N, C-alpha and C positions, 0 to 999 in steps of 0.2 A: 321106581317107574323106569321101565326099559323104553328106548327110543327108536328101537329097530324096526318098528312098523311104519315109521313115518320117514319118507324120503325127504332130505334137507338138500336145499339148493347148494350147488358146488361153491367153495369159495371163489373161483373164477367167475361164476356168475353173479355173485353178490358185488364183486368189485366192478364188473362191467355195468351192472345196473346202478351202482352208486355214481359212476362216472356219468352216466345218462341223466341221472336225476340233477346233478350239478352242472350238467351241459359243458362238460369238459371231454376232451378227446383223448385217445389213446397216445397221441403225440404229446399232449400236455403232461400226462403221467410219465411218459417215457423221458421227457426233459426233466421232470421232477425227481426222477430216480437215477438219472444219468445212464439210461441205456437205450436201446434201439426199440423203435415202434414194434418191430416183430416180436420181441420179448414179451411186450404186453399182451399181444394177441396170444402168445402162448399161455400166459398167465391166465387169460379168460377161459382156457380149455381145462385148466387144472382142477383137480377135485382136492387136492392138499398143497401146501406151500410151506416153505422154510419160514420159521418164526421171525427171523430178523428181516426179511423180505416184507412180510406181513405187517410188521412194525413200522417200516419205512412207508409202506402204502397207507396204512392207517394215519400216520402223520401228514402225508401229503394231502389226503382227503378229508381229513378232520373227522374221521369216523373210526371207532373201535371195532375192527375186524376180528378181534379175538373173542367179543362177547357171544357170537353164535356158537362157538366152541364151548365157552363157559357154561351157556344155556343147555348144553347137552351133557353136561357131567351129572351123573347119578349121585346124589348126596344122601 
């Protein structure tokens, strides 16, 4: 099954939405990751992300952000 006909939300969009659901702010996530708030806003606009950073964000928010990528694998 090919997934090319469906547009997936960007990883940045998924992270921003999870923060909203958890009622947490970009400042909170920046503090958790030890970076500046401006870096978090840059992450929100990304279509792809470094795996180590994604792991840190997943741990901070308690959500597996790797799962959307795994779901897209063709088996």
